[in-house]
matplotlib code that plots the C-alpha trace (Angstrom):
import matplotlib.pyplot as plt

x = [-0.2, 2.7, 4.8, 1.7, 1.5, 4.9, 4.7, 1.5, 3.4, 6.5, 4.3, 2.4, 5.9, 7.2, 3.8, 4.0, 7.8, 6.8, 4.1, 6.3, 8.9, 6.5, 5.2, 9.2, 9.9, 6.7, 7.9, 11.6, 10.2, 7.7, 10.5, 12.7, 10.5, 9.8, 13.4, 13.8, 10.9, 12.3, 15.8, 13.3, 11.8, 14.9, 16.6, 13.4, 13.5, 16.9, 16.4, 13.2, 15.5, 18.6, 15.5, 14.5, 17.8, 18.7, 15.3, 15.2, 17.8, 16.2, 12.7, 11.8, 11.0, 9.5, 8.4, 9.6, 7.3, 6.5, 6.9, 8.8, 12.1, 12.5, 12.3, 15.9, 17.0, 15.3, 18.7, 19.8, 17.1, 17.8, 19.9, 17.8, 14.6, 14.9, 12.2, 12.2, 11.7, 12.8, 14.3, 15.5, 18.8, 20.6, 20.4, 19.6, 23.4, 23.5, 21.0, 23.4, 26.0, 24.3, 23.5, 27.4, 28.5, 25.5, 26.9, 30.9, 30.0, 27.9, 30.5, 33.0, 30.7, 30.2, 34.1, 34.9, 32.1, 29.4, 26.3, 23.2, 21.2, 23.3, 23.6, 19.6, 19.8, 22.4, 20.1, 16.8, 18.4, 19.0, 15.6, 14.1, 16.8, 15.5, 12.0, 13.0, 15.4, 12.7, 10.2, 12.3, 14.0, 9.6, 9.1, 11.5, 9.9, 6.0, 4.8, 2.9, 6.1, 8.6, 7.1, 6.2, 9.9, 10.0, 7.5, 8.0, 11.5, 10.9, 7.7, 9.9, 11.7, 10.9, 9.1, 6.3, 8.1, 7.3, 3.3, 1.1, 1.0, 3.3, 5.8, 4.6, 6.4, 5.3, 5.1, 7.5, 11.0, 13.1, 15.9, 20.0, 22.8, 25.6, 29.3, 29.3, 32.1, 32.8, 32.6, 29.1, 28.8, 29.3, 33.4, 34.4, 37.7, 39.5, 39.0, 35.0, 36.1, 35.8, 39.1, 40.7, 44.1, 44.9, 48.7, 49.2, 46.3, 45.1, 42.6, 43.0, 39.5, 39.9, 43.2, 42.0, 38.6, 37.6, 40.2, 38.5, 35.0, 36.7, 37.8, 39.4, 37.9, 40.1, 38.1, 39.0, 41.8, 42.2, 39.1, 38.0, 34.7, 32.4, 32.1, 28.2, 26.8, 29.5, 28.7, 31.2, 30.5, 29.7, 32.8, 31.9, 30.1, 27.8, 26.0, 24.6, 26.2, 25.4, 24.8, 25.6, 24.6, 27.4, 27.4, 30.2, 31.5, 32.6, 30.3, 26.9, 23.9, 25.1, 23.1, 24.5, 24.0, 21.6, 23.5, 25.7, 22.2, 20.6, 23.3, 23.4, 19.7, 20.0, 22.2, 22.9, 23.7, 26.7, 29.8, 30.3, 26.9, 26.0, 23.0, 20.9, 17.5, 15.8, 18.4, 17.8, 18.9, 21.3, 20.4, 16.9, 15.3, 12.0, 10.7, 8.9, 5.4, 3.9, 1.9, 3.8, 1.8, 2.0, 0.0, 2.9, 3.7, 7.1, 8.6, 12.0, 14.1, 16.8, 19.3, 20.8, 22.6, 22.1, 24.9, 25.0, 24.7, 26.8, 30.7, 32.0, 29.6, 29.2, 31.1, 29.8, 28.1, 25.4, 23.8, 21.8, 23.6, 23.9, 25.9, 24.1, 26.1, 24.6, 25.7, 24.7, 22.4, 23.3, 22.9, 20.3, 22.5, 21.9, 24.1, 24.3, 23.0, 24.2, 23.8, 27.5, 29.0, 29.2, 30.3, 33.4, 34.4, 33.4, 35.8, 38.5, 38.8, 37.6, 38.7, 36.4, 37.0, 34.4, 33.9, 33.4, 31.8, 33.7, 35.0, 31.7, 32.0, 28.7, 27.0, 28.6, 30.8, 32.8, 34.9, 37.7, 37.5, 33.8, 33.2, 31.6, 35.2, 36.8, 39.5, 40.1, 41.1, 38.2, 40.9, 41.4, 37.3, 36.8, 39.2, 37.4, 34.1, 36.2, 38.2, 35.0, 33.0, 35.8, 35.7, 32.3, 31.8, 29.2, 30.5, 30.0, 29.0, 27.1, 29.5, 29.1, 26.5, 24.2, 24.6, 22.2, 19.8, 19.9, 17.7, 16.9, 19.5, 17.8, 19.7, 21.9, 23.9, 23.3, 21.2, 23.0, 21.0, 23.7, 22.7, 24.5, 27.1, 28.3, 28.7, 31.8, 34.8, 36.8, 38.0, 36.6, 38.5, 40.7, 41.1, 39.9, 39.4, 38.7, 40.9, 39.2, 36.0, 36.7, 38.0, 35.3, 37.8, 38.7, 38.3, 35.4, 33.2, 33.2, 32.6, 29.5, 27.9, 25.8, 24.2, 22.9, 23.0, 26.1, 26.0, 26.8, 30.1, 29.7, 30.9, 29.4, 30.7, 29.3, 25.5, 26.6, 28.5, 25.7, 23.2, 25.2, 26.4, 22.9, 24.5, 21.6, 21.6, 23.0, 20.2, 20.8, 18.8, 19.2, 21.0, 19.0, 17.3, 20.1, 21.3, 25.4, 28.6, 30.5, 32.6, 30.0, 28.3, 31.9, 32.3, 28.9, 29.1, 32.3, 31.2, 27.7, 29.9, 31.9, 29.5, 27.4, 31.0, 31.8, 34.6, 34.6, 34.8, 34.2, 32.7, 32.0, 29.7, 28.2, 27.0, 27.2, 30.6, 30.8, 33.9, 36.0, 37.6, 41.3, 40.5, 39.3, 35.6, 33.5, 32.3, 29.8, 27.4, 24.7, 24.4, 28.9, 29.4, 30.3, 33.2, 31.8, 30.5, 29.7, 27.4, 28.5, 31.5, 32.9, 34.5, 36.9, 40.5, 41.6, 39.0, 40.2, 37.1, 37.6, 38.6, 42.1, 43.4, 44.1, 43.1, 40.5, 37.6, 38.6, 39.1, 36.1, 34.1, 36.1, 35.4, 31.6, 32.1, 33.8, 31.2, 28.1, 29.9, 33.3, 33.5, 34.4, 37.6, 38.1, 38.6, 37.0, 37.9, 35.9, 33.0, 33.3, 33.9, 30.0, 28.3, 28.2, 26.7, 24.6, 24.5, 21.2, 21.7, 21.8, 23.6, 23.8, 26.5, 25.1, 25.4, 23.2, 21.9, 21.7, 25.2, 27.9, 26.1, 23.4, 26.3, 26.1, 28.5, 28.9, 27.9, 27.1, 24.0, 22.2, 18.8, 16.1, 18.5, 19.1, 15.8, 14.8, 17.7, 16.9, 13.3, 14.3, 16.2, 13.3, 12.4, 15.5, 16.5, 15.1, 17.0, 19.1, 22.5, 22.8, 26.0, 26.7, 28.1, 31.7, 32.9, 35.6, 35.7, 36.8, 38.2, 39.0, 40.3, 41.2, 40.8, 42.5, 41.3, 44.7, 46.5, 44.8, 42.7, 40.1, 39.1, 40.1, 37.0, 38.1, 38.1, 39.2, 43.2, 43.6, 42.6, 42.8, 41.4, 38.5, 37.2, 39.6, 40.0, 43.8, 44.1, 43.7, 40.4, 40.1, 37.3, 37.2, 35.9, 34.7, 33.9, 32.5, 31.4, 28.9, 28.9, 25.8, 26.1, 23.8, 20.5, 17.9, 20.9, 22.2, 25.7, 27.3, 26.6, 29.1, 27.7, 29.8, 29.9, 32.2, 32.7, 34.6, 37.6, 40.9, 42.3, 44.1, 43.8, 45.3, 48.2, 48.0, 49.3, 46.2, 43.8, 40.3, 41.0, 40.8, 37.0, 33.5, 30.8, 27.5, 24.8, 21.5, 19.9, 20.9, 22.5, 25.5, 28.3, 31.9, 32.5, 35.8, 38.7, 38.5, 42.4, 43.5, 44.5, 47.0, 50.4, 51.7, 54.2, 52.4, 51.2, 49.3, 49.5, 47.4, 46.9, 44.8, 41.8, 43.9]
y = [0.1, 2.0, 1.1, 2.0, 5.7, 6.5, 5.1, 7.9, 10.6, 10.1, 10.1, 13.3, 15.0, 14.4, 15.6, 18.8, 18.6, 18.4, 21.1, 23.4, 23.0, 22.9, 26.4, 27.0, 26.1, 28.1, 31.7, 31.3, 30.8, 33.8, 35.8, 35.2, 36.1, 39.4, 40.2, 39.2, 41.3, 44.3, 44.3, 44.4, 47.4, 49.4, 48.7, 49.9, 52.8, 53.8, 53.6, 55.7, 58.4, 58.6, 58.6, 61.8, 63.6, 62.6, 64.3, 67.2, 68.6, 69.8, 68.6, 70.2, 74.1, 77.7, 79.9, 84.0, 86.4, 87.9, 91.5, 93.3, 92.5, 88.9, 89.4, 90.6, 86.9, 85.6, 85.3, 82.6, 80.3, 76.2, 75.9, 72.4, 73.7, 76.8, 78.9, 82.2, 82.4, 78.5, 77.9, 74.6, 73.7, 73.5, 77.1, 78.6, 79.0, 80.9, 83.1, 83.7, 84.7, 87.2, 88.6, 88.8, 90.6, 93.1, 93.3, 93.3, 96.4, 98.4, 98.2, 99.5, 102.2, 103.3, 103.3, 105.9, 108.2, 107.5, 105.8, 106.8, 104.1, 100.8, 99.6, 99.1, 97.8, 94.9, 95.1, 94.9, 91.7, 89.7, 90.4, 89.0, 86.2, 85.1, 84.9, 82.5, 80.6, 80.1, 78.7, 76.4, 75.3, 74.6, 73.0, 70.7, 69.2, 69.3, 65.9, 66.8, 68.0, 64.6, 61.5, 60.8, 60.7, 58.2, 55.8, 56.0, 53.8, 52.6, 50.1, 49.2, 47.4, 43.4, 43.9, 41.3, 38.9, 42.0, 42.8, 42.5, 46.1, 48.6, 50.6, 54.5, 57.5, 59.0, 62.7, 65.6, 65.2, 65.7, 68.5, 68.8, 71.0, 68.6, 69.2, 72.5, 74.8, 72.6, 73.4, 75.4, 74.6, 78.4, 79.6, 83.3, 84.8, 87.9, 89.8, 89.5, 91.8, 95.7, 96.7, 93.9, 95.1, 94.0, 95.3, 93.1, 90.5, 90.7, 92.2, 93.6, 93.0, 89.1, 88.6, 90.3, 88.9, 86.4, 83.9, 83.2, 82.8, 79.9, 76.2, 74.1, 70.8, 68.3, 67.5, 71.5, 72.6, 76.2, 77.0, 78.7, 77.6, 79.2, 77.3, 76.7, 77.0, 79.4, 82.7, 85.9, 86.1, 89.7, 92.5, 94.0, 93.7, 96.2, 94.0, 90.6, 87.4, 85.7, 82.4, 79.4, 75.8, 72.9, 71.1, 69.9, 69.6, 66.1, 64.0, 61.8, 61.8, 59.0, 57.6, 58.9, 57.9, 58.6, 60.4, 62.4, 63.2, 64.1, 66.2, 68.7, 69.3, 72.2, 75.2, 76.9, 73.2, 71.0, 72.0, 75.1, 76.6, 79.2, 81.8, 81.6, 82.3, 79.7, 77.8, 75.6, 71.9, 69.6, 66.7, 65.2, 62.1, 60.1, 58.1, 54.8, 52.6, 49.0, 46.5, 43.2, 40.2, 39.3, 42.7, 44.3, 48.5, 48.8, 52.1, 52.3, 55.5, 56.3, 59.6, 60.9, 63.9, 65.8, 66.2, 68.4, 66.7, 69.6, 68.7, 72.1, 74.3, 77.6, 81.0, 84.0, 86.3, 88.2, 86.5, 89.6, 92.6, 95.1, 98.6, 101.4, 104.0, 107.4, 109.7, 113.5, 115.4, 116.8, 120.6, 122.4, 124.6, 127.9, 129.6, 131.7, 130.5, 133.1, 131.1, 130.4, 133.8, 136.8, 140.6, 139.1, 136.6, 138.6, 141.9, 139.1, 137.7, 140.8, 143.9, 146.7, 150.4, 153.5, 156.5, 159.6, 163.1, 166.4, 164.5, 163.3, 159.5, 157.7, 154.3, 152.6, 149.7, 147.6, 144.6, 142.8, 139.7, 140.8, 139.7, 143.1, 144.4, 143.1, 142.1, 145.5, 146.7, 147.8, 151.5, 150.9, 150.6, 153.7, 155.5, 155.0, 156.2, 159.2, 159.8, 159.3, 162.4, 164.4, 163.8, 163.9, 160.5, 158.4, 156.4, 152.5, 151.8, 148.8, 147.0, 149.2, 147.5, 149.8, 149.7, 152.6, 153.6, 157.1, 159.1, 157.4, 154.4, 150.8, 148.5, 145.9, 145.5, 148.0, 149.8, 153.4, 156.4, 157.9, 161.7, 160.4, 158.1, 161.6, 163.0, 160.4, 162.5, 160.5, 157.3, 157.5, 154.4, 152.2, 148.6, 148.3, 145.2, 143.4, 145.6, 148.5, 147.1, 145.6, 149.0, 151.5, 154.3, 153.5, 155.9, 153.1, 153.3, 157.0, 157.6, 155.4, 156.5, 158.9, 156.3, 153.3, 152.7, 151.0, 147.2, 146.4, 147.2, 150.6, 148.9, 151.4, 149.9, 146.6, 147.2, 148.6, 146.1, 143.1, 145.3, 145.7, 142.3, 141.0, 139.1, 138.5, 140.0, 137.4, 136.0, 133.2, 130.7, 126.7, 125.0, 122.3, 121.5, 119.4, 118.8, 119.2, 118.7, 121.0, 121.4, 122.2, 124.8, 126.8, 126.5, 128.5, 131.0, 131.8, 131.8, 134.0, 136.3, 137.3, 137.1, 139.6, 141.8, 140.9, 140.2, 136.1, 135.8, 132.0, 130.8, 127.4, 124.8, 121.7, 118.1, 114.7, 112.9, 113.2, 112.0, 114.5, 114.0, 115.6, 117.6, 120.9, 122.5, 123.3, 126.9, 128.7, 127.4, 124.8, 121.9, 121.9, 123.7, 121.0, 120.1, 116.7, 113.7, 111.1, 112.7, 110.0, 107.5, 104.4, 103.3, 101.5, 102.2, 102.5, 105.1, 109.0, 109.0, 105.8, 105.0, 104.8, 100.8, 99.8, 103.4, 103.8, 103.5, 100.7, 99.3, 99.7, 98.2, 95.1, 94.3, 94.5, 92.4, 90.1, 90.2, 89.8, 86.8, 85.6, 83.0, 85.5, 86.0, 89.8, 91.4, 94.8, 96.7, 93.2, 94.5, 97.9, 97.6, 96.0, 99.1, 103.0, 105.3, 108.4, 111.7, 111.6, 107.9, 104.7, 101.9, 98.4, 96.1, 92.6, 89.0, 87.7, 84.9, 84.7, 85.6, 83.5, 81.2, 80.4, 79.9, 83.4, 86.6, 90.2, 92.0, 96.0, 97.2, 100.4, 100.6, 99.2, 96.3, 95.1, 95.3, 93.1, 90.8, 90.8, 91.8, 91.5, 94.6, 96.6, 96.2, 97.5, 100.4, 102.3, 101.4, 104.3, 103.9, 103.9, 105.2, 109.0, 110.1, 111.1, 115.2, 114.7, 113.0, 109.1, 110.1, 112.8, 112.8, 116.4, 116.9, 120.0, 122.1, 122.2, 122.3, 125.7, 124.9, 123.4, 126.7, 128.2, 129.1, 127.5, 130.3, 133.3, 133.2, 132.1, 135.4, 135.3, 137.2, 138.1, 135.7, 132.9, 132.0, 132.5, 131.2, 127.5, 125.9, 122.2, 119.7, 117.9, 114.7, 113.7, 110.0, 109.8, 105.9, 105.8, 102.9, 100.9, 97.7, 95.3, 95.9, 95.5, 94.2, 97.2, 97.6, 101.1, 104.1, 105.4, 108.8, 111.0, 114.6, 117.3, 120.7, 123.6, 125.4, 127.0, 124.4, 121.5, 119.5, 116.1, 118.1, 118.0, 115.0, 114.7, 116.6, 114.9, 116.7, 119.9, 120.0, 118.7, 117.2, 119.1, 116.7, 117.9, 114.5, 112.8, 116.4, 116.4, 119.2, 119.9, 122.7, 124.6, 126.0, 129.3, 130.5, 127.6, 128.0, 126.7, 127.5, 129.1, 126.9, 123.9, 122.1, 123.3, 125.2, 125.6, 128.7, 130.1, 127.2, 124.9]
z = [0.2, 0.8, -2.1, -4.4, -2.8, -3.3, -7.0, -7.6, -5.6, -7.8, -11.0, -9.9, -9.6, -12.6, -14.2, -12.5, -13.4, -17.1, -16.8, -15.2, -18.2, -20.6, -19.4, -19.0, -22.5, -23.6, -22.0, -23.0, -26.2, -25.9, -24.4, -27.5, -29.7, -27.4, -27.7, -31.4, -32.0, -29.7, -32.0, -35.1, -33.4, -32.4, -36.1, -37.7, -35.0, -36.0, -39.7, -39.2, -37.3, -39.7, -42.6, -40.0, -40.2, -43.7, -44.8, -42.7, -44.1, -47.0, -46.9, -43.5, -44.6, -43.5, -45.8, -45.7, -45.4, -49.3, -47.6, -45.2, -43.9, -44.5, -48.5, -48.5, -47.9, -51.1, -52.3, -49.8, -50.6, -51.3, -54.4, -55.3, -54.5, -57.1, -55.0, -53.0, -49.5, -48.8, -45.4, -44.2, -42.2, -46.2, -46.0, -42.9, -42.4, -46.0, -44.2, -40.9, -43.5, -44.8, -41.3, -40.3, -43.3, -42.6, -38.8, -40.1, -42.5, -39.9, -37.5, -40.5, -41.0, -37.4, -36.0, -38.9, -37.6, -40.5, -38.9, -40.4, -39.7, -40.2, -36.9, -36.1, -39.2, -38.2, -34.9, -37.3, -39.5, -35.9, -35.0, -38.6, -38.1, -34.7, -36.5, -39.0, -36.8, -34.2, -37.3, -38.8, -35.0, -34.3, -37.7, -37.2, -34.1, -35.2, -36.2, -38.6, -40.6, -39.4, -38.5, -42.7, -42.9, -39.5, -41.1, -44.7, -43.7, -40.6, -42.0, -44.4, -41.6, -40.4, -37.0, -37.1, -34.5, -32.0, -32.9, -35.5, -35.3, -37.4, -35.9, -35.4, -34.2, -31.3, -30.7, -31.6, -32.4, -29.7, -30.6, -29.4, -30.5, -30.7, -32.1, -30.2, -31.8, -34.9, -38.4, -40.0, -43.7, -44.8, -45.0, -45.2, -46.6, -45.3, -48.5, -47.7, -44.9, -45.1, -44.0, -46.5, -48.0, -51.3, -51.2, -47.9, -48.6, -44.8, -42.9, -39.1, -38.5, -39.7, -37.9, -34.8, -34.3, -37.2, -36.9, -33.4, -35.3, -37.8, -37.5, -40.6, -41.6, -42.8, -46.8, -47.2, -44.8, -46.9, -46.1, -42.5, -41.9, -39.4, -36.1, -34.6, -31.8, -30.6, -28.4, -29.7, -33.4, -33.9, -34.9, -31.6, -28.5, -29.1, -31.9, -31.3, -31.8, -34.9, -34.8, -37.2, -37.0, -36.8, -40.1, -40.9, -44.4, -45.4, -42.9, -43.5, -41.2, -38.4, -35.0, -31.9, -28.1, -25.8, -23.6, -25.8, -27.3, -23.2, -22.5, -25.4, -25.0, -24.0, -25.6, -21.9, -20.5, -20.7, -22.4, -24.8, -23.9, -26.2, -25.9, -29.1, -27.9, -30.3, -31.8, -34.6, -34.1, -35.7, -33.9, -33.9, -31.6, -32.7, -30.5, -31.3, -30.3, -31.0, -28.9, -29.6, -29.6, -25.9, -25.3, -24.0, -25.2, -26.4, -26.6, -28.6, -28.7, -31.2, -31.7, -34.8, -36.2, -39.4, -42.1, -44.5, -48.1, -50.3, -49.8, -49.4, -48.3, -49.4, -49.2, -46.5, -49.0, -49.5, -53.0, -54.3, -53.0, -55.4, -55.5, -57.6, -59.6, -59.4, -62.3, -61.8, -63.5, -67.2, -67.1, -69.7, -72.9, -72.6, -74.6, -78.7, -81.4, -84.1, -87.2, -86.9, -87.1, -85.2, -85.3, -83.4, -86.1, -89.0, -88.0, -87.1, -90.8, -92.4, -91.5, -91.9, -93.7, -93.8, -95.6, -94.3, -95.8, -95.0, -92.2, -90.6, -90.3, -92.6, -91.6, -94.6, -93.9, -96.5, -95.6, -96.8, -99.2, -100.1, -103.8, -104.7, -104.1, -107.2, -105.6, -103.8, -100.9, -99.1, -98.9, -102.7, -103.5, -101.3, -103.0, -106.5, -105.2, -103.9, -107.4, -108.9, -107.5, -108.3, -111.6, -111.9, -112.9, -111.4, -107.8, -107.8, -104.2, -104.7, -102.8, -99.6, -96.6, -94.7, -90.9, -90.3, -92.8, -94.1, -95.7, -98.7, -98.2, -97.1, -94.8, -97.1, -100.1, -102.8, -100.3, -100.5, -102.3, -105.7, -103.3, -100.2, -102.1, -103.9, -100.7, -100.3, -99.9, -97.6, -95.2, -92.2, -90.3, -92.3, -91.8, -88.2, -86.8, -83.2, -81.3, -82.4, -82.3, -78.7, -77.3, -76.7, -77.1, -80.3, -83.4, -84.9, -81.8, -81.1, -84.8, -84.8, -81.5, -83.8, -85.3, -82.9, -79.1, -78.0, -76.6, -73.5, -73.5, -74.8, -78.4, -80.9, -83.8, -83.1, -84.0, -87.2, -88.6, -87.3, -89.4, -92.4, -92.9, -91.0, -89.0, -85.9, -82.4, -80.7, -78.2, -75.2, -76.1, -75.6, -77.9, -79.5, -76.4, -75.5, -71.8, -71.3, -69.3, -67.7, -70.4, -72.7, -70.2, -70.1, -73.7, -74.2, -71.5, -73.4, -76.8, -75.2, -73.7, -77.1, -79.1, -76.8, -76.6, -72.8, -71.6, -70.2, -66.4, -65.8, -62.8, -61.4, -63.2, -62.2, -64.2, -64.6, -65.9, -69.3, -71.9, -72.8, -76.2, -76.7, -79.6, -79.5, -79.2, -82.0, -83.7, -82.7, -84.9, -83.2, -82.9, -83.0, -80.3, -77.7, -76.3, -75.1, -77.7, -75.3, -72.6, -69.4, -68.8, -68.4, -65.1, -66.2, -64.8, -69.1, -69.8, -69.1, -66.7, -65.0, -61.7, -60.9, -60.6, -57.1, -55.6, -52.8, -55.1, -56.1, -53.5, -52.0, -55.3, -54.8, -51.8, -52.0, -55.4, -52.7, -50.8, -53.6, -54.8, -53.4, -56.1, -58.6, -60.6, -59.0, -62.6, -61.5, -65.0, -66.7, -64.8, -65.3, -69.1, -69.2, -69.3, -70.3, -67.5, -68.7, -67.0, -65.0, -65.3, -62.9, -63.7, -60.8, -60.3, -59.2, -59.8, -63.0, -62.9, -66.4, -67.0, -68.0, -70.0, -67.2, -64.7, -63.4, -63.0, -61.3, -64.2, -64.6, -66.0, -66.8, -64.9, -67.3, -68.5, -64.6, -64.3, -66.8, -66.3, -62.3, -61.4, -57.8, -58.1, -58.7, -55.0, -53.7, -56.0, -54.0, -51.3, -49.0, -47.9, -44.0, -44.2, -44.6, -47.5, -47.2, -46.8, -49.0, -52.3, -52.5, -55.6, -58.2, -61.7, -63.4, -67.4, -67.8, -70.9, -72.6, -75.0, -75.8, -79.1, -76.0, -75.2, -78.4, -81.3, -84.5, -87.4, -85.1, -85.8, -82.5, -81.2, -77.0, -74.4, -73.9, -76.8, -75.9, -71.9, -71.5, -67.9, -67.4, -66.8, -65.2, -65.1, -62.0, -62.3, -58.7, -57.4, -54.1, -52.7, -49.8, -47.7, -47.1, -44.4, -46.6, -45.3, -47.8, -50.4, -50.7, -50.1, -51.4, -53.7, -56.2, -57.0, -59.7, -60.5, -62.3, -61.6, -63.2, -61.5, -62.1, -59.8, -60.5, -57.7, -59.3, -58.6, -54.8, -52.4, -51.1, -53.4, -52.3, -49.0, -49.8, -51.2, -49.8, -51.4, -50.8, -50.7, -52.8, -53.6, -56.6, -57.8, -55.3, -56.5, -55.7, -53.8, -54.8, -52.0, -52.4, -53.7, -55.2, -58.6, -61.7, -61.5, -64.8, -65.5, -64.5, -61.6, -58.8, -56.1, -52.4, -51.1, -48.6, -47.5, -49.4]

ax = plt.figure().add_subplot(projection="3d")
ax.plot(x, y, z, "-o")
ax.set_aspect("equal")
plt.show()
């Protein structure tokens, strides 16, 4: 009995053990399935997060506003999107780089005492970026914007061993700010700093400050990449820091440890803290979830770092930056239009004689070379009339011209009555010319007092000559309604003074810059009065009116071109040769995406052509420079109206004063570069003008310091220093204020 009981107990124990073992086996199998499914889930989560950071670089974007301050950043749009206003992780640093250049330029303007809004504009740019950066940072964490990039890849991975449900992302993406103080995907060069000196190939600002902002990467050791997540990237503590996202060229998106990710989730905690108000993250994490077959809820995490897809990155630039060039307005041409002649030309080329009756002068004139003289001199012709009268013959008075109508006479040729001709018995004036005509006390002028009123200089004979030879009285009138350069104004003023019998006393004239050839000026007859032919200029260094190569103006323009496109070939002359700048007209230097066969290049175009080529330019063309115009011109060039034929009237025998000006007259072309920070893309304005002076500023070691610019909107003028004159032996001398 006892034995049977023991045997039954053993069987029960064995059965219990077998049952327990079976349960254990089932549990182990379930556990193995659970753990294997968990590995599948983790792999899917890893893949999903890698997909997320790859996609987040370009596919999570925020738009820039269609108007207002954000529009100025449209040039920084993602190159692959080909859409204005598309901001993502790939190009956010390009916007930051543009803001940094604005800050650098603003500080350069401020330290030179020329601030006229540049500092406030720099702060405004920084505030605009805070908004854009905040929008992008929020978008990168927004579930609706990022979940699909996770699940599209995560659900391709096998996870059915864990459960029948698909894996799904949970909530918002968590951000982290990793790789602090390492390279971003934008690089800067000393030549982009406004104090860059091409002769030393160095920038003091870069050497003293910029070197602390940059680092190198092994794939491109020659480039200086701006560091990401770093405080203090600013030219001065009075300006806000500019922040960059670490996106080191040459790296690929990859998973990172949870510990490293969590350690960098707070910008103001951990190593290399920084104070970007709403920082844009460069690492993201999405948690996934699924239900296991056993009814357990599984949560899985992965952590991934974003990396750039561009192997080199981008240069710091203001891609839609531009320089505005404004030539001064032309001046209306007012002068004498006298049918190609005047009394002075007539008297110069053809000396006169007049007859008398019993010592009383008669207002009849005969001119040397008149066809009616039959080759005789005026004195011989008059003597023949006297001889005929003395012998009782009929005299020939047909060649006499009437300067004042006596009884029975009519003005003009053949207008002398027979009775009056018979009274001629003497020669009152013999071969008088301009020496006599110009002298109020000369015999011809005194003799003609009884016949007419004098002209403005009491030259009594002058109106008689005009009437006798049908020379129109000089009247200041517009010359073909043309607008001209100061050289032409000088010419017209001189001709007007001479034609009206006045001495010429030049004053200072102002206009825009025009090309002045070295040939002599035209005669009085319109429209050939002009000295200048081209009513505008080419500014390349080979042009007579162009800017000087490697001069101050040249360096300003080169620096700003480097800020527009640091990859250009540094050939400023090639740019300046592209367009002619008309007086009163505008041109623009900017980067055209249509140039260079569609590859893009810096160009110079006249305003209408520039607007057609780059319609965005219209939005900013009226932007005012946010620096003050400097008091003195940046550069000056002088065209001296020499040799003498430049102020000599053709056809007057080279006759001197007062009909031609004997002194030296300079046309001073001046050029002023007014800096601008890059706010609304304007990087500076070139204003230019021309003035006449008896001073030759290029003879001074520092001519621009003796001249100041009087601002008057688009019609700025150059103020001449008093007591400044050209030495008769050449060169220049400065006295008084000079």
